[in-house]
N, C-alpha and C positions, 0 to 999 in steps of 0.2 A: 464419529470416528471409530467408536467401538463396534457399533452394529455392522458397519461396512469396513471391517478391519483390513481385508485384502486390498481394497481400494485406497485406504489411507496409507498403507505400507508402500504400495506401488507408486503413489504420488510422491512420497518422500524419495523413493529410489530414483524416479525419473528426474526430479529436481537435482538430486545429488549427481547423477550421471551428466546432466547438462553443466553443472558446476565443474566437474572433472574436465569437460571439454574446454572450458575457459581456462582452467588452471594449466592443462597441458599445452594449450596454445600459447599462453604468455610465457611458459617455461621454455618453449622451443624457439620462439621468435622474439621474445622480449629482450630488453637491454639487461645484460647480466649485472651491471653495476646497480641498477635500481630494481632488481628482481624481487627482493623481499617487500619493498614498498608497493610495487605493482600487485603482488599477490595479496597483500593486505587490503589494498583498494578493491580488488576483485571480490574478496570475501565480504566486505562491508556492502558493496554495491549490489551483489547478488542476493544477500540476505534481505537487504532493504527492499529490493525489487519484489521478492517473494511476499513480504508483508504488505506492501502497497497494492500489489496485485490482488491479494485476498480481499482487501477492503473495497477497492474501486469496483471490482467485479461482483462483490457480495450482494449489494443492494439490488443491482440489476438482475442477477440470477434469482434472488428471492422473489422479485416481482414476476419474473417469467414463470417460476414454479407455481406461485399462487394463481396466476392467470390460467396456467395449464390445468390446474386442479379445479378451477372455477370458484375459488374462494377469495379472489382479490377484492371483488365488490363488497363482500361481507366485512372485510377489514376496514373499509371506509365508513361503515356505519357503527363502528364501536365508539365508546366515549373518548378514545385516544386518537390523536392526529396520526395520519399514515406515516409521516416522516419520523414521529416519535417511536412508533412500533418498530420501524426498521433500524433506528439507531440503537434500540435496546438489543436487537438481534445482532447488530454489528459489534456491540460490546462483547458479546459472547464469542463472536468470531475472532476478535482481537486476543482474548484470553486463550482460545484454542490454538490460534496461530502462533502464539508465543511458545507453546509446547513444541510445535513443529520446527520453529525457528531455532530453538535451543538445541534440538537434535541436529539440525543442519549445520549450525554454527560449530558445534562440537566436532562433527565429522570433518568439516572444512579445515578447522584448526589442526585436527589430528592428521589429516592427509597432507597438508602443506607444511606442518611443523612450524606454524607461525603462532605466536602468542599476542593476542590483542589486549588492550587495556580495558577490561570489562568493568569499569567503574559504574555500577548500577545507580548509585546516588546521583551521578552526573548524567547518565544516559537516559534514565527513565523520565525525568521531567522534560528534557528536550524532546524525547520520543513522543510523549503524550501530547505536547503542544503541536508537534508536527502532524500527528494523526488527526487532529481537529480539522486541519486543512485537507487531509486525505479524504476524510468523510465527506467534506464539501464537494470534492471532485466526484466521489461516488454518487452523490445525489444528482450532480449535473449529468452524469452518464445515464443514471436510472430515469431521468426526466424523459429521455427518448424511449426507454423501455416501457414506461407506463402508458405510452401512446401507441407504439407499434408492437409491443409485447415481446416479440422475438428479435433480439438485437445481438445474437451470438457472434455474427461476423464483425460487427462494430467493436464488441468487447475484445475479440481476438486481435484486431488491428491495434486497439489501444494498448494492449499488453506489450507490444513491440515498441510503441512510442514511449511507454514508461521505461522499458529496458534501456532504450537509447538515451533517455534523459539521465537515468541513474549512473550511467557509465561515462558521462561527460563531466569532467571537473569544472568547477566554477572559475578556476583560473584561465581556462580555455574559452569559456563563454560566460562572462560575468553577468550578462543580462538574465541568465537563467535563475538568478537569485530571486526574481520576482515570480517565478513559476511555483506551482504548489509543491511542497515537500522538499524541494531542492536545497533550500538554505538549512533546513533541519538536518538533512543528510550530511551537508558539509560540516556542521557543528559536531555531529556524531563521529564523523571521520576524524576531526581534530582530537576528540576525546580518546577514541579507540586506537588510532594509529600514532598520533603525535603526543600521546600521554597528557593531554590537557585535562582539566577538571572544570566543573561548571563555575567554580569560583574564579578561575583564570580567564573565563570568557568575558568579553566586554558587555556591559549591561545593554548597550545599544543593539547588540546582536540578538539578545533575548527579546527585547521589545519589538524589533523588526520581525522576528519569527512569529511572535504572538499576533501582531497585527496582520501579517501575511496569512496566517492560518485562519484567523477570524473572518477576514474578508472573503476567502474562498468558501468557508463554512456557511456564512450568512447568504452569500450569493447562491450556493448550492441549494440551501433550504428554500430560498425565495423562488428559484426557477422550478424546483420540484413541486412546490405548492401550486404554482401557475400551471404546470403541466397536469397535475392532478385535477385542478378545476376545469381545464380544457377537456380532459378525458371524461369527466362527469357530464359536462354540457353536451358532448358528442355521443354519450352513451357507450364509451369504449371500454369501460371497466369490466363489463360483463361478457366481453367477447375476447377470444384468443385467436 
């Protein structure tokens, strides 16, 4: 971020401009009686979309970059599993993304003059559990990348799928609670918008979120390892 500072700043500006488009749109055509609530929903959905996008795209982009440099095959002969190498990289992505998200969240709240309940003691545990499932989705997407190497168009399509999902409330589509990260987003909405705390949440909600995230994470790791094994057998790791 520091080395390519102009790129970092321009990325934040672009995401902020897109947010302004959502904000102005809901301000002009939204229901005046529910305007504050709708704006708060937009803030949370947009910020969460930015975070999920960073992680789901991250592993696939890392694989594409390594393959482009001709170093992907070398990573597979290290003492560490390939999935473990990328999960350590994604941990740093999470930390770095939190900086960008904090800036975007502050600008969004300042622009809209909306105050969200930023109870970090309640938000962070829910967010960390949710991100486990998000990483699983990232591995599922990167399973394709490790075979075909260049999956930019697929990743671009998927980012709009994620946006559509984050902007759909579970009250409208209850079945989406079984989708990755959606139930975690709903719980975070309850905390930030409706002033809930983690202690006021039902224990069944936490258990469901944990099981949901673990299922997607384990599935993602399994599919990724199978894709890596297939790529080795076909000699695809050394080609771009």
